[in-house]
Structure formats: structure tokens, C-alpha cells
TIZAZA-932722 format. One record per residue: residue number from 1; residue in three letters; x, y negated, z of N, C-alpha, C, O in turn. Coordinates in Angstrom, 3 decimals. Each point is the difference from the previous one (the first is absolute). Example, Ala and Ser with C-alpha at 12.3 -4.5 7.8 and 13.67 -1.06 7.14 Angstrom:
2
1  ALA  13.190  5.690  7.800  -0.890  -1.190  0.000  0.900  -1.200  0.000  1.036  0.019  0.665 $
2  SER  -1.386  -1.069  -1.385  0.820  -1.190  0.060  -0.770  -1.090  0.730  0.509  -1.108  0.169 $
***
This chain:
69
1  MET  14.799  60.123  -23.290  -1.607  -0.915  -0.047  -0.292  0.555  -2.160  -0.878  0.786  -0.355 $
2  THR  1.654  -1.325  -0.406  -0.153  0.227  -1.129  -0.214  1.756  -0.370  -0.340  0.365  -1.125 $
3  TYR  0.521  0.310  1.917  -0.112  1.161  -0.137  -1.414  0.742  0.337  -0.681  0.856  -0.564 $
4  LEU  0.590  -1.562  1.688  -1.492  -0.023  0.780  -1.192  -0.332  -1.033  -0.962  0.762  -0.093 $
5  VAL  1.079  -2.007  -0.726  -0.698  -0.154  -0.678  -0.044  0.639  -1.278  -1.041  -0.227  -0.617 $
6  ILE  1.943  1.020  -0.002  -0.067  0.685  -0.916  -0.742  1.480  0.528  -0.950  0.459  -0.635 $
7  VAL  1.378  0.086  1.607  -0.436  1.192  0.204  -1.827  -0.189  0.288  -0.863  0.761  -0.438 $
8  VAL  0.673  -1.802  1.158  -1.526  -0.311  0.220  -0.424  -0.356  -1.502  -1.017  0.684  -0.113 $
9  LEU  1.173  -1.287  -0.998  -0.428  -0.253  -1.316  -0.062  1.635  -0.247  -1.120  0.474  -0.189 $
10  ALA  1.961  0.179  0.183  0.241  1.467  -1.004  -1.153  0.925  0.944  -0.740  0.775  -0.607 $
11  LEU  0.664  -0.869  1.699  -0.943  0.757  0.818  -1.462  -0.274  -0.703  -0.739  0.871  -0.460 $
12  LEU  0.513  -2.200  0.484  -1.492  -0.736  -0.598  -0.298  0.465  -1.444  -1.049  0.477  -0.434 $
13  LEU  2.156  -0.713  -0.183  0.196  0.582  -1.559  -0.668  1.224  -0.126  -1.033  0.128  -0.656 $
14  ALA  1.779  1.078  1.471  -0.494  1.115  0.042  -1.297  0.430  0.604  -0.589  1.025  -0.344 $
15  ALA  0.179  -1.840  1.244  -1.137  0.305  0.490  -1.203  -0.349  -0.880  -1.041  0.647  0.104 $
16  VAL  1.161  -1.618  -0.934  -0.715  -0.542  -1.111  -0.037  0.880  -1.141  -1.015  -0.032  -0.696 $
17  VAL  2.032  0.877  0.367  -0.041  0.912  -0.900  -0.729  1.166  0.228  -0.719  0.615  -0.788 $
18  LEU  1.051  -0.319  2.255  -0.654  1.011  0.660  -1.364  0.207  -0.173  -0.403  1.060  -0.480 $
19  VAL  -0.532  -2.158  0.895  -1.153  -0.400  -0.011  -0.708  -0.039  -1.358  -1.148  0.363  -0.258 $
20  MET  2.163  -0.928  -0.630  -0.600  0.090  -1.598  -0.113  1.595  -0.591  -0.979  0.506  -0.550 $
21  PHE  2.143  0.046  0.807  0.304  1.871  -0.370  -1.497  0.512  0.891  -0.680  0.637  -0.805 $
22  ILE  0.121  -0.696  1.889  -0.919  0.374  0.630  -1.152  -0.135  -0.678  -0.723  0.876  -0.476 $
23  ALA  0.567  -2.511  0.469  -1.474  -0.171  -0.677  -0.177  0.406  -1.385  -1.124  0.344  -0.367 $
24  LEU  2.316  -0.344  -0.622  -0.391  0.845  -1.621  0.042  1.083  0.516  -0.638  0.640  -0.836 $
25  THR  0.917  0.081  1.612  -0.082  1.665  -0.016  -1.383  0.268  0.681  -0.442  1.129  -0.217 $
26  VAL  -0.271  -1.885  0.941  -1.560  0.188  0.538  -0.591  -0.226  -1.100  -0.767  0.891  -0.368 $
27  SER  0.901  -2.082  -0.493  -0.777  -0.478  -0.870  -0.029  1.168  -1.381  -0.986  0.320  -0.665 $
28  ILE  2.442  0.172  0.514  -0.043  0.970  -1.301  -0.599  1.548  0.402  -0.467  0.869  -0.736 $
29  ARG  0.707  -0.893  2.426  -1.064  1.290  0.101  -1.371  -0.170  0.193  -0.754  0.926  -0.298 $
30  ARG  0.331  -1.942  0.739  -1.823  -0.474  -0.059  -0.069  0.562  -1.242  -0.376  1.156  -0.195 $
31  GLN  0.883  -2.280  -1.051  -0.511  0.204  -1.603  -0.269  1.521  -0.484  -0.987  0.453  -0.578 $
32  ASP  2.713  0.484  1.186  -0.195  1.056  -0.376  -1.025  0.827  0.511  -0.513  0.775  -0.808 $
33  ARG  0.114  -0.770  1.942  -1.131  0.766  1.182  -1.309  -0.535  -1.168  -0.815  0.809  -0.442 $
34  ARG  0.806  -2.055  0.125  -1.362  0.097  -0.625  -0.253  0.264  -1.401  -1.112  -0.076  -0.523 $
35  MET  2.352  0.435  -0.150  0.188  0.236  -1.215  -0.360  -1.310  -0.862  -0.822  -0.005  -0.917 $
36  SER  1.371  -0.817  1.241  -0.526  -1.380  -0.936  1.008  -0.911  -0.667  0.004  -1.218  -0.180 $
37  LEU  0.871  2.206  -0.140  1.209  -0.766  -0.683  -0.693  0.021  -1.625  0.356  -0.918  -0.739 $
38  SER  -1.093  1.696  0.325  -0.603  -0.362  -1.325  -0.697  -1.401  0.164  0.100  -0.393  -1.162 $
39  GLY  -0.394  -0.071  1.471  -1.177  -1.077  0.225  0.687  -1.504  0.381  1.216  -0.129  0.138 $
40  PRO  -1.934  -0.701  -0.027  0.837  -1.445  0.296  -0.009  0.169  1.480  -0.718  0.808  0.589 $
41  PRO  1.586  -1.648  -0.013  0.342  -0.162  1.507  -1.294  -0.284  0.885  -0.710  -0.806  -0.601 $
42  ARG  0.155  1.189  1.821  -0.984  -0.268  0.720  0.681  -1.189  0.389  -0.106  -0.993  -0.720 $
43  THR  0.860  0.954  1.862  0.786  -1.377  1.053  0.891  -0.548  -0.681  0.437  0.253  -1.122 $
44  SER  -0.138  -1.181  2.018  1.535  -0.900  -0.679  0.945  0.625  -0.037  0.826  0.025  -0.912 $
45  MET  -0.812  0.890  2.444  1.128  0.657  0.234  0.165  0.980  -1.047  1.129  0.079  -0.484 $
46  ASP  -2.039  0.690  0.035  -0.018  0.804  -1.356  0.871  -0.319  -0.839  1.065  0.549  -0.282 $
47  SER  -1.749  -1.838  -0.280  0.379  -1.239  -1.139  1.580  0.112  0.534  0.688  0.842  -0.576 $
48  THR  -0.226  -1.428  1.363  1.544  -0.601  0.476  0.965  1.696  -0.068  1.055  0.299  -0.558 $
49  THR  -1.861  0.368  1.264  1.140  1.667  -0.095  -0.060  0.328  -1.388  1.102  0.380  -0.398 $
50  ARG  -2.085  -0.387  -0.586  0.342  0.402  -1.390  0.773  -1.054  -0.724  0.617  0.253  -1.034 $
51  ARG  -0.652  -1.365  1.551  0.782  -1.114  -1.095  1.530  0.133  0.759  0.825  -0.485  -0.774 $
52  LEU  -0.112  1.015  2.125  1.225  0.556  0.395  0.329  0.864  -0.564  1.074  0.071  -0.596 $
53  VAL  -2.067  0.937  0.661  0.340  1.493  -0.325  0.553  -0.039  -1.805  0.870  0.686  -0.537 $
54  GLY  -1.573  -1.533  0.066  -0.264  -0.052  -1.646  -0.711  1.111  -0.771  0.312  0.538  -1.062 $
55  VAL  -1.807  -0.247  2.234  -1.032  0.614  -0.856  -1.090  -0.688  -0.445  -0.733  -0.794  0.590 $
56  HIS  0.721  1.290  -1.944  -1.054  -1.013  -0.629  -1.401  0.717  -0.915  0.421  0.801  -0.835 $
57  VAL  -1.588  -0.900  0.833  -1.257  1.054  -0.516  0.080  -0.892  -1.382  0.100  -1.199  -0.262 $
58  ARG  -0.196  2.422  -0.474  0.075  -0.633  -1.654  -1.517  0.144  -0.241  -0.523  1.069  0.315 $
59  ASN  -0.220  -2.047  -0.841  -0.923  -0.260  -0.737  -0.418  1.006  -1.399  0.789  -0.132  -0.936 $
60  HIS  -1.539  0.770  0.787  -0.688  0.488  -1.203  0.942  -0.701  -1.141  0.981  0.409  -0.622 $
61  ASP  -1.664  -1.570  0.618  0.103  -1.247  -1.071  1.531  -0.432  -0.189  0.450  -0.718  -0.893 $
62  ASP  0.368  1.436  2.136  1.654  -0.431  -0.402  0.591  0.996  -1.219  -0.251  1.181  -0.239 $
63  SER  1.057  -2.052  -0.372  0.701  0.953  -0.860  1.193  0.309  0.294  0.748  -0.782  0.588 $
64  VAL  -0.350  2.163  -1.019  1.035  0.310  0.043  0.995  0.347  -0.832  -0.056  1.043  -0.653 $
65  SER  0.968  -1.795  0.595  1.670  0.259  -0.771  -0.821  -0.642  -1.559  0.404  0.342  -1.111 $
66  GLY  -1.512  -1.242  1.303  -0.206  -0.554  -1.183  -1.258  0.588  -0.521  -0.604  -0.773  -0.744 $
67  PHE  -0.001  2.012  0.942  -1.289  0.809  -0.540  -1.036  -0.368  0.658  0.201  -0.341  1.166 $
68  ARG  -1.312  0.304  -1.584  -1.366  -0.440  1.044  -1.113  1.663  -0.612  -0.148  0.724  -0.984 $
69  ASN  -0.309  -0.893  2.261  -0.967  0.888  -0.383  -1.001  -0.026  -0.583  -0.644  1.035  -0.168 $
***
């Protein structure tokens, strides 16, 4: 019985990871197709995808390694 619970939990976790991967892939492809990576995210899904992947948009006001424009 314990093994059955472990297998069910493992399958559930694998399904959640697969759904997240597919959602990230779709969102990345959509942003790339729109060529919208240089601007702010349009939807909350785009914002979440950028946060998980680690993509940030730099403003012209941001300083790079201490130098200012």
C-alpha cells in the first residue's frame, strides 16, 4: 500500500512538472514570436515566465557596474 501511494505521488509530481514545462515553453515561444522580449511583459503569464527563466529588461536609467550614461 505504501508503494502505491509513493507511485501515485511521483506520477502526480511528474504531471505537474510536465504541465509547467509546457506552459513555459508556450509562453517563451509566444514572446519570441512577438519579438516582445525587449519590452515589459504583456500578461501575468509572460511575467511569471520571465521570472522563472531569469530574463530581465534593463532600463536606460539603470547603471551597469557603477557607470552611468
